Structure formats: structure tokens, C-alpha cells
GUROGU-726297 format. One record per residue (C-alpha): residue in one letter; y, x, z. Coordinates in steps of 0.2 Angstrom, whole numbers, padded with zeros to 4 digits, always signed. Example, Ala and Ser with C-alpha at 12.3 -4.5 7.8 and 13.67 -1.06 7.14 Angstrom:
% GUROGU-726297
A-0022+0062+0039 S-0005+0068+0036 
This chain:
% GUROGU-726297
X+0099-0324-0116 X+0080-0321-0116 X+0073-0305-0108 X+0062-0293-0117 X+0044-0294-0114 X+0043-0276-0108 X+0056-0278-0094 X+0044-0283-0080 X+0033-0268-0084 X+0049-0256-0084 X+0055-0264-0067 X+0038-0261-0059 X+0038-0243-0064 X+0056-0241-0057 X+0051-0249-0041 X+0036-0238-0040 X+0045-0222-0043 X+0059-0227-0031 X+0046-0230-0017 X+0038-0213-0020 X+0054-0204-0019 X+0058-0212-0002 X+0041-0208+0004 X+0043-0190-0001 X+0060-0189+0008 X+0052-0196+0024 X+0038-0182+0023 X+0051-0168+0020 X+0061-0174+0035 X+0045-0175+0046 X+0040-0157+0041 X+0058-0151+0044 X+0057-0158+0062 X+0041-0149+0065 X+0048-0133+0058 X+0063-0133+0069 X+0054-0138+0085 X+0060-0156+0087 X+0051-0171+0089 X+0046-0180+0073 X+0058-0194+0067 X+0055-0211+0075 X+0049-0225+0064 X+0062-0236+0056 X+0058-0252+0050 X+0062-0255+0032 X+0055-0271+0024 X+0059-0265+0007 X+0048-0250+0007 X+0036-0253+0022 X+0023-0262+0012 X+0011-0252+0002 X+0017-0248-0015 X+0007-0254-0029 X+0009-0245-0046 X+0009-0255-0062 X-0007-0256-0072 X+0000-0244-0085 X+0001-0230-0073 X-0016-0222-0071 X-0023-0216-0059 X-0014-0224-0045 X-0007-0212-0031 X-0011-0214-0013 X+0002-0225-0004 X+0010-0223+0014 X+0023-0231+0024 X+0041-0225+0021 X+0051-0219+0036 X+0068-0213+0030 X+0078-0202+0043 X+0092-0210+0052 X+0110-0203+0050 X+0109-0196+0068 X+0093-0187+0064 X+0101-0179+0049 X+0116-0173+0059 X+0104-0166+0072 X+0094-0157+0059 X+0110-0150+0050 X+0117-0144+0067 X+0101-0133+0070 X+0105-0120+0056 X+0119-0114+0045 X+0137-0113+0050 X+0135-0123+0066 X+0122-0110+0073 X+0133-0095+0068 X+0148-0103+0076 X+0139-0107+0092 X+0133-0089+0093 X+0150-0082+0090 X+0158-0094+0102 X+0145-0089+0116 X+0148-0071+0113 X+0167-0073+0114 X+0165-0084+0130 X+0155-0070+0138 X+0167-0056+0133 X+0182-0067+0139 X+0174-0069+0156 X+0170-0051+0157 X+0188-0046+0153 X+0195-0059+0166 X+0184-0052+0179 X+0189-0034+0175 X+0207-0039+0176 X+0204-0048+0193 X+0196-0032+0200 X+0211-0021+0194 X+0223-0033+0202 X+0213-0034+0218 X+0215-0052+0220 X+0199-0055+0230 X+0187-0045+0239 X+0171-0038+0230 X+0160-0050+0240 X+0170-0066+0236 X+0171-0060+0217 X+0152-0058+0217 X+0149-0075+0225 X+0162-0084+0213 X+0154-0075+0198 X+0136-0080+0202 X+0142-0098+0205 X+0151-0099+0189 X+0137-0091+0179 X+0125-0104+0186 X+0136-0119+0182 X+0139-0112+0164 X+0120-0111+0162 X+0117-0128+0169 X+0131-0135+0157 X+0119-0132+0143 X+0108-0147+0149 X+0119-0161+0145 X+0124-0153+0128 X+0106-0152+0123 X+0103-0169+0128 X+0116-0175+0117 X+0109-0166+0102 X+0120-0150+0102 X+0106-0138+0103 X+0115-0122+0096 X+0130-0125+0106 X+0119-0127+0122 X+0109-0112+0118 X+0125-0101+0116 X+0133-0108+0132 X+0116-0105+0142 X+0115-0087+0135 X+0133-0084+0140 X+0129-0090+0158 X+0114-0079+0159 X+0124-0064+0153 X+0137-0068+0167 X+0123-0069+0180 X+0117-0052+0175 X+0134-0044+0174 X+0138-0051+0192 X+0122-0044+0200 X+0123-0027+0191 X+0142-0025+0196 X+0137-0029+0213 X+0123-0016+0214 X+0130-0002+0204 X+0149-0003+0207 X+0150-0010+0225 X+0133-0008+0231 X+0133-0025+0239 X+0115-0029+0236 X+0099-0018+0236 X+0088-0013+0221 X+0074-0025+0225 X+0086-0040+0228 X+0094-0036+0211 X+0078-0035+0202 X+0072-0051+0209 X+0088-0060+0206 X+0089-0054+0187 X+0070-0058+0185 X+0073-0076+0192 X+0088-0079+0182 X+0078-0074+0166 X+0064-0085+0171 X+0075-0100+0175 X+0083-0098+0158 X+0066-0098+0149 X+0061-0114+0158 X+0077-0122+0153 X+0075-0117+0135 X+0057-0123+0135 X+0062-0140+0143 X+0077-0142+0131 X+0069-0134+0115 X+0083-0121+0115 X+0076-0107+0104 X+0092-0096+0104 X+0093-0097+0123 X+0074-0092+0124 X+0077-0077+0114 X+0092-0071+0125 X+0082-0074+0140 X+0067-0064+0133 X+0078-0049+0130 X+0086-0050+0147 X+0069-0051+0156 X+0062-0036+0146 X+0078-0026+0150 X+0078-0030+0168 X+0068-0014+0174 X+0080-0003+0164 X+0096-0011+0170 X+0090-0010+0188 X+0083+0008+0186 X+0067+0003+0194 X+0054+0010+0182 X+0047+0026+0191 X+0031+0018+0196 X+0020+0014+0180 X+0009+0001+0188 X+0023-0010+0195 X+0032-0008+0179 X+0017-0013+0168 X+0012-0028+0180 X+0029-0035+0178 X+0029-0033+0159 X+0012-0041+0158 X+0018-0056+0168 X+0033-0057+0156 X+0022-0056+0141 X+0009-0069+0147 X+0024-0081+0150 X+0030-0078+0133 X+0013-0081+0125 X+0012-0098+0135 X+0029-0102+0128 X+0025-0097+0111 X+0009-0108+0112 X+0020-0123+0117 X+0034-0121+0105 X+0028-0110+0091 X+0041-0097+0094 X+0032-0081+0088 X+0047-0069+0090 X+0046-0071+0109 X+0030-0061+0112 X+0034-0049+0099 X+0050-0045+0108 X+0040-0043+0124 X+0027-0032+0116 X+0040-0021+0108 X+0050-0019+0124 X+0034-0015+0134 X+0029-0001+0123 X+0047+0006+0123 X+0047+0006+0142 X+0030+0014+0143 X+0036+0027+0131 X+0051+0031+0141 X+0040+0032+0157 X+0028+0044+0148 X+0043+0055+0143 X+0049+0057+0161 X+0034+0056+0172 X+0018+0060+0162 X+0018+0078+0167 X+0019+0074+0186 X+0008+0058+0186 X-0009+0053+0180 X-0010+0051+0161 X-0025+0041+0162 X-0015+0027+0170 X-0004+0026+0154 X-0020+0025+0143 X-0027+0012+0154 X-0012+0001+0153 X-0011+0004+0134 X-0029-0003+0133 X-0024-0018+0143 X-0008-0021+0132 X-0019-0019+0117 X-0031-0033+0123 X-0016-0044+0127 X-0009-0041+0109 X-0026-0046+0102 X-0026-0062+0113 X-0009-0066+0106 X-0017-0066+0088 X-0028-0081+0092 X-0017-0093+0081 X-0020-0083+0065 X-0039-0084+0067 X-0041-0101+0075 X-0027-0112+0069 X-0016-0112+0053 X-0001-0101+0055 X+0014-0100+0044 X+0020-0084+0036 X+0033-0080+0049 X+0020-0082+0063 X+0007-0071+0054 X+0021-0057+0051 X+0024-0057+0070 X+0006-0057+0075 X+0003-0042+0062 X+0018-0033+0069 X+0011-0035+0087 X-0006-0029+0083 X+0001-0014+0073 X+0013-0009+0087 X-0001-0010+0100 X-0013+0001+0090 X+0000+0014+0086 X+0007+0015+0104 X-0011+0016+0111 X-0015+0030+0099 X+0001+0039+0104 X-0002+0037+0122 X-0019+0045+0121 X-0011+0060+0111 X+0003+0062+0123 X-0008+0061+0139 X-0023+0072+0133 X-0018+0081+0118 X-0025+0080+0100 X-0038+0093+0104 X-0047+0084+0118 X-0062+0074+0118 X-0053+0059+0126 X-0041+0058+0112 X-0055+0059+0099 X-0065+0045+0107 X-0050+0034+0109 X-0046+0037+0090 X-0064+0032+0086 X-0063+0016+0096 X-0046+0012+0089 X-0052+0015+0071 X-0067+0003+0075 X-0055-0010+0081 X-0043-0009+0066 X-0058-0009+0054 X-0065-0025+0062 X-0048-0033+0062 X-0047-0029+0044 X-0064-0038+0040 X-0058-0053+0050 X-0042-0054+0041 X-0050-0051+0024 X-0061-0066+0026 X-0046-0077+0029 X-0038-0070+0013 X-0024-0061+0023 X-0016-0047+0014 X-0012-0038+0030 X-0031-0033+0030 X-0027-0019+0018 X-0014-0012+0031 X-0026-0012+0045 X-0040-0005+0034 X-0029+0009+0029 X-0024+0012+0047 X-0042+0012+0053 X-0047+0024+0040 X-0033+0036+0044 X-0039+0036+0062 X-0056+0040+0057 X-0049+0054+0046 X-0041+0062+0061 X-0057+0059+0072 X-0066+0072+0061 X-0055+0088+0065 X-0052+0082+0083 X-0071+0080+0087 X-0080+0092+0075 X-0078+0110+0069 X-0084+0121+0054 X-0094+0113+0040 X-0096+0097+0050 X-0077+0093+0047 X-0080+0093+0028 X-0096+0083+0030 X-0087+0070+0039 X-0073+0068+0026 X-0086+0068+0012 X-0095+0054+0021 X-0079+0044+0023 X-0075+0046+0005 X-0093+0040+0000 X-0092+0026+0012 X-0075+0020+0006 X-0082+0020-0012 X-0098+0010-0008 X-0091-0003+0004 X-0088-0019-0006 X-0075-0027+0005 X-0062-0014+0004 X-0052-0025-0007 X-0042-0020-0022 X-0048-0006-0033 X-0032+0004-0030 X-0035+0004-0011 X-0053+0009-0013 X-0048+0024-0024 X-0034+0029-0011 X-0046+0028+0003 X-0059+0039-0006 X-0046+0051-0012 X-0038+0057+0005 X-0054+0063+0014 X-0061+0071-0002 X-0045+0081-0006 X-0045+0086+0013 X-0063+0092+0012 X-0059+0102-0004 X-0045+0111+0005 X-0055+0114+0021 X-0069+0121+0011 X-0057+0133+0001 X-0048+0138+0017 X-0064+0142+0027 X-0072+0152+0013 X-0089+0152+0021 X-0107+0151+0014 X-0106+0132+0014 X-0089+0131+0006 X-0094+0131-0012 X-0108+0117-0011 X-0097+0106+0000 X-0082+0108-0010 X-0091+0103-0026 X-0099+0089-0017 X-0081+0083-0012 X-0076+0083-0030 X-0092+0074-0035 X-0088+0061-0023 X-0072+0057-0032 X-0080+0057-0049 X-0093+0044-0041 X-0079+0034-0034 X-0071+0033-0051 X-0087+0027-0059 X-0092+0015-0045 X-0092-0003-0052 X-0079-0015-0045 X-0086-0032-0038 X-0072-0042-0047 X-0073-0033-0064 X-0089-0022-0065 X-0086-0017-0083 X-0068-0010-0081 X-0072+0008-0076 X-0070+0022-0073 X-0054+0024-0064 X-0044+0037-0075 X-0033+0045-0062 X-0047+0046-0049 X-0059+0054-0062 X-0045+0067-0067 X-0042+0072-0049 X-0060+0074-0046 X-0062+0085-0061 X-0047+0096-0057 X-0054+0097-0039 X-0070+0103-0046 X-0062+0116-0056 X-0051+0122-0042 X-0067+0125-0031 X-0076+0134-0045 X-0061+0145-0048 X-0058+0149-0030 X-0076+0151-0023 X-0087+0152-0039 X-0094+0166-0049 X-0082+0180-0056 X-0088+0179-0074 X-0076+0170-0086 X-0090+0162-0095 X-0099+0156-0079 X-0083+0149-0072 X-0080+0139-0088 X-0098+0133-0089 X-0096+0127-0071 X-0080+0118-0074 X-0086+0109-0090 X-0100+0101-0080 X-0090+0086-0074 X-0081+0085-0091 X-0098+0084-0099 X-0103+0071-0087 X-0088+0060-0090 X-0090+0061-0109 X-0108+0057-0108 X-0103+0041-0098 X-0090+0037-0111 X-0104+0038-0124 X-0116+0027-0114 X-0102+0014-0109 X-0090+0013-0124 X-0075+0004-0117 X-0057+0007-0120 X-0054+0013-0102 X-0070+0025-0104 X-0062+0031-0120 X-0046+0035-0112 X-0055+0045-0098 X-0066+0054-0112 X-0050+0059-0121 X-0042+0066-0105 X-0057+0076-0100 X-0059+0082-0117 X-0041+0088-0116 X-0044+0096-0099 X-0060+0105-0106 X-0050+0112-0121 X-0036+0117-0110 X-0048+0127-0099 X-0057+0135-0113 X-0040+0140-0121 X-0035+0148-0104 X-0052+0157-0104 X-0050+0164-0122 X-0032+0169-0118 X-0037+0178-0102 X-0052+0187-0110 X-0042+0192-0126 X-0057+0186-0136 X-0047+0183-0152 X-0039+0200-0153 X-0045+0210-0168 X-0040+0227-0163 X-0057+0230-0155 X-0074+0223-0155 X-0073+0217-0137 X-0087+0208-0127 X-0098+0199-0139 X-0108+0190-0126 X-0092+0183-0118 X-0085+0177-0135 X-0102+0169-0140 X-0103+0160-0123 X-0086+0153-0124 X-0089+0147-0142 X-0106+0139-0138 X-0097+0129-0123 X-0083+0124-0135 X-0096+0117-0148 X-0105+0108-0134 X-0088+0100-0129 X-0084+0096-0148 X-0102+0088-0150 X-0098+0077-0135 X-0082+0072-0142 X-0090+0067-0159 X-0103+0057-0150 X-0089+0048-0140 X-0080+0044-0157 X-0095+0037-0165 X-0099+0026-0150 X-0081+0020-0148 X-0077+0016-0166 X-0087+0000-0165 X-0077-0006-0150 X-0059+0000-0151 X-0055+0011-0165 X-0037+0013-0160 X-0041+0024-0145 X-0051+0038-0154 X-0036+0046-0163 X-0032+0058-0149 X-0051+0061-0146 X-0053+0066-0164 X-0038+0078-0164 X-0045+0087-0148 X-0062+0088-0155 X-0056+0096-0171 X-0046+0108-0160 X-0062+0113-0150 X-0071+0116-0166 X-0057+0126-0173 X-0056+0137-0158 X-0075+0140-0158 X-0075+0145-0176 X-0061+0157-0172 X-0071+0165-0159 X-0086+0166-0171 X-0074+0174-0184 X-0068+0187-0171 X-0087+0191-0167 X-0091+0193-0185 X-0076+0204-0189 X-0081+0216-0175 X-0063+0224-0174 X-0059+0222-0193 X-0041+0215-0194 X-0042+0211-0212 X-0058+0202-0211 X-0053+0193-0196 X-0036+0187-0203 X-0045+0180-0218 X-0057+0171-0208 X-0044+0163-0197 X-0036+0156-0212 X-0052+0149-0219 X-0055+0142-0202 X-0038+0133-0202 X-0041+0126-0219 X-0059+0121-0215 X-0053+0111-0200 X-0040+0103-0210 X-0052+0098-0223 X-0064+0091-0210 X-0049+0080-0203 X-0045+0074-0220 X-0063+0068-0223 X-0065+0060-0206 X-0048+0052-0208 X-0053+0045-0225 X-0070+0038-0219 X-0063+0030-0203 X-0046+0025-0210 X-0036+0035-0198 X-0019+0041-0205 X-0015+0053-0191 X-0031+0063-0194 X-0027+0064-0213 X-0009+0070-0210 X-0015+0082-0197 X-0028+0089-0210 X-0015+0091-0223 X-0003+0100-0211 X-0018+0112-0207 X-0021+0115-0225 X-0003+0119-0228 X-0001+0131-0214 X-0017+0140-0219 X-0011+0142-0237 X+0006+0148-0231 X-0002+0160-0219 X-0013+0167-0234 X+0002+0169-0245 X+0014+0176-0233 X+0004+0187-0221 X-0014+0189-0227 X-0011+0195-0245 X+0005+0205-0241 X-0005+0222-0238 X-0023+0217-0242 X-0033+0225-0256 X-0036+0216-0272 X-0053+0210-0267 X-0048+0202-0252 X-0034+0193-0261 X-0046+0186-0274 X-0058+0180-0260 X-0044+0172-0251 X-0038+0162-0267 X-0056+0157-0271 X-0058+0150-0253 X-0042+0141-0253 X-0046+0134-0271 X-0063+0128-0266 X-0056+0119-0250 X-0042+0111-0260 X-0054+0105-0273 X-0066+0098-0260 X-0051+0089-0252 X-0046+0081-0269 X-0063+0076-0272 X-0064+0067-0255 X-0048+0058-0258 X-0054+0052-0275 X-0070+0045-0268 X-0061+0036-0254 X-0048+0029-0266 X-0062+0023-0278 X-0071+0015-0263 X-0056+0006-0257 X-0053-0001-0275 X-0071-0007-0276 X-0070-0015-0259 X-0053-0023-0263 
């Protein structure tokens, strides 16, 4: 039986794929060994795969080759025992062992079998032997079991000394403190030697809890020096074994102890000592972050470093507030220094593409925000917040666009509120400047996408803030208020005309709607459309002119946007037609001069004219919504004439009404005819 000519090539491919698979398995095993803190697997000779793997010529390009070191069965068993059910069972067994010993000791005390001194000696010896029993178990590869037994021995050691101190008073407080600290340190050394991570965690908790258990925390300097030594030891252990949770536990426990001390003794002792130790611990927290900036760290290590830095910043800030109050100069200067520290940290993290930079950036800006009212007063507070808003807009490294908008928003809104609440001579200009800062932030180009602007929600908030300042602090005249409120609206519509993009068109439509809403409110408040009396002609004329200006800007935005994105101009057209109609209604009310019959007829003709305009515009730009809205306006105008205007009107007014409606209807029919003929010719 002869072999197929392609068989050798297929066998070569299979050999190559098999070799690559073994190589990947060896690499995964090595990485797992590094991840779980054990030495890498020893090299195992394998003649079948030890030689370099040469891919067949048909596979291009060739992949890099390496010696294959598959894990041994013993190594696989050791790796599986470090996590999963084995670890959970070990923890549960250690806890059960400790509880059982505690119950037995309690029973022995109740039965009065031995004297307290003998019981204390036996308990210390038993806990020491139990801790030492972890050594041979760890040497044989049972790390989780060894860690659980060592933790149970440490718990027994602590229980023996605490009972001897608090129940029988056999030992003094200093002796108990030294014994507990020495036991925790010994367990940390054993855990480091045997790579027992669980035992190291338990020993860390015990070392940090020692001052509380012994009740020896009335002197801040002694307490902080002890905790500082503990943290330094944990940092060294973290550097050796890459166990980042150890210094995190130490930092968190230290701040809890400092907070407990401040709650009890800050009124009777110096608050400056607490702030000084907070600064020291902040420096230690910064030193613990070296791996994030110097060497590569995995995600878990980064999370622990970020947590330590954040806790240190918050706790130092809280220590300054608790010790000196939020109105003191010391608190303000501490806030400024912490803000500079967090902003610098955000810059460093941003350069390393660390997403936590946004967290520290926001925290630093929040501290700068608080610094203003803590250090300044009067108009300078508003100036400080406006400067923060402008700086947050202009600085390019602030990251994502949404974050930059949020950082610009908070101080600007605060400046607006402060200006209105103060109600001084400087309030109006600074309030308007705060709103203008938001509008500028919405228009500021983004470094990643400079064409996608403005930011719609930020522009709307800025315009609303401007209107609130004008209504609260501006002139009393309705027309003057409306004119001032339309300034940012006109500015944003002009921007949309200059930069016709879809996003700019959305902003233009929203601002056009805000302007129309404000004008409608002004008309309703001034009763400019009532025909019972002539009213203020100047006020009606002023509002009408402003509406026509608004409508003109809307038309310009439509003309500029139709060549880019016609689907976004429908709403703009409807709002523009509404603005024109409202302006014409004001003109009719001005011409009628109190004549109800003439005014009602004029209102009907205005509705019909606006409908005709929408029909014509919808035909020219092929917008079905405009055409339907125009037909609806014509129908409503006709119904109004027939049902209301002609009910009690003289014959002359009836004739004029019918003539006007007929002319408008004929014009609409003619426009439809021309559009249909043009469509047929082009088709």
C-alpha cells in the first residue's frame, strides 16, 4: 500500500502544531507559578520536544521556537491546591480549629481544672507548637493547609495573652503589647519564608489590631510610630512577594486608629500632631506606589495602590478639617497642597494611560473648589471658581470630553449661585461671565476630535444659567430681559451657521427652542396679544423684532445645514416658522390697536400665511413634516374663520376673510403644481 504524496507534509504540520501546543502549556504553567507566588517549574527533559520546532515550508511566516517544559504531575497538584475548594476547606478548617480550642479553654476554666497561670502557659505553648506545625506542611506542598493552621496558632496566641491580661491580670499592658506584636511579626516572617499568603494576611490584621486589643492608644506618637513600623515591614514583604493587600490593610487600619484617636483626644491634645502624622502617612502611601510608576504591575496591584493613595488623601484632608476647622487658614493651605499633590498624581497616571487618573483629577479639582470659600471671600470666590472653570476647559490633558465638561460645570454653577445670593454690584457681570465660561467650554475643540463640537448639554446649561442671572439681577424691562437672554442663543446659532455639523445643528435647534420658549413667556406675561386694549406698542414691537432676528438665524442655520445633514433641520424649520408666526401675531396686535374684529382676522391670516410658508419650504426641500404641518395650519386657519371670525362679523369683514383664504389656498395649489411638475421633469 503506497502512501499519498501529501502525507509527509501533513505529518510535518501536525508535529509543528503539537509542539506549539506543548510550548504554550509550559508558558501558561510558568505564568501561573509566578502569579501564585511559587518558584517557576523546574526544567524537565523531553527529547521529543526539547529540540527547536521547525515548521514545514508551507507554513509562512515561521513562528519563534523555544524549548518546551511541560509541568510535572507534582507541580500540577501543588498549583491546584493553592486555590479553589482546597483553599476554602483550609480556611474553614482553621477557623473551626480555633473555635474548638477556644471552647475547650472555656470549658477548662469553668471546671477549674488548672490554675490561671498554668492554663496561660499551656495555651502559649500549644499556640506556638500549632504555629510551628505549619512549617513541615508547607515544605511538603500543602500551603493552604499550612496557612490555616498557622493562622489558628496565631489566634490562640492572641487569645491566651488577652485572657491573661484582661481576665486574670497576670501580665502587664506593655508585656502583652510586646508579646502580641512579637507573635504577629514571627508569623509574618514564617509566612514570608514559606510563601504562605493566607497566614500573612491574618498576621497583618493581628498586628494592626494589637493597639486596640491591648487598649494602649492614648498617645498618638507611640501609636503612629508602631503603625509606621508595621507598614514599612508590610511594604518590604510586598516588594519581596508581591502581596499588595498587606500594605493596603496596614494603611487602612492606621487611618482607622488615627480617626479613633482624633475622636477621643483631639480636644485635649495638639491637633497639629495629627496633621503632621497624616502628612507622614501620606508620604509613606506615595512611597508604596513605586511599582505603578517604575515597574509593570498587574490590575490587582494597581487597584491596591490607587486605594492606598485615595484613602491617604481623604484621611489627611479630614484630619486638617477635624483639627483646625473648615474656616481656618491651615485647612485652606492643606487643601491647596493636597489638590496640587492629587493633580500631579493624575498627570503621572495619565502619562501611563492609567484610567485612575480621572479619579485623582476629579478629587484634586474638588479640593481646589473647596479652597476658594475657605481662603477667599466676596467677589474673589466667584472669580476663583470662574478661573477654575476656564482652566478645566483649556487644559488639554484633562482626559475624556465628558470629564472636562463636568470639571467646568461645577465651579461655573457655583459661581452663578454665589453671585445671585450675594446680590452686589459685581454679581451681574461675574454671573454672566460664569455662564459664558460654560458656553466657551461647550465650544472648545477636543484634541481627539476637534470637529465634534459643541457639547449640547453643556451649552444648554450655560444658556439657562445666563438667563437665570439676567432674570435675577438684570433690568426690569421685559424687552430688555428678553434681549439679554437671547445673546447666548444668537451666539450659538451663529456658531451653527459657521460650523454646520450635525451636533451643531442639534445645539442650534435646542437654543432656538429655548429662545422661542422665552419669547412666548414674555408675550404671555406682558399680555401683548390681548386685543381688548391697545397696550404698550413699544414692548410689542421690541419683542416682535427680537423674534424676527431669532427666526432669521434659524433660517440661516437651515440653509447652511441642508448641504450637510438635511435630516436634522426638520425641527429647526418648525421652530423658525413658530417664531415668525408669533412675530406676525404681535404685528397684527400692534396694527389692530384694540380692534377685536381686525385682530381676529389678522390672526387667521397669519396662521394661513405660516402654513403656506411651511408648504412651500417643504416642497422645495422635500420635507414631508413641513408640508403636513403647513396643511394643518391652513386647515386650522380656515376652521377659525368659519367658526369664530365670521360668526358675528360684518359682511365686509366676511368678504375680506374669504378673499384672503382663497388667495392663500390658490397660492398653495400653485406651489404644489410647480413642485409636482419639477419632480416629473427630473424623474
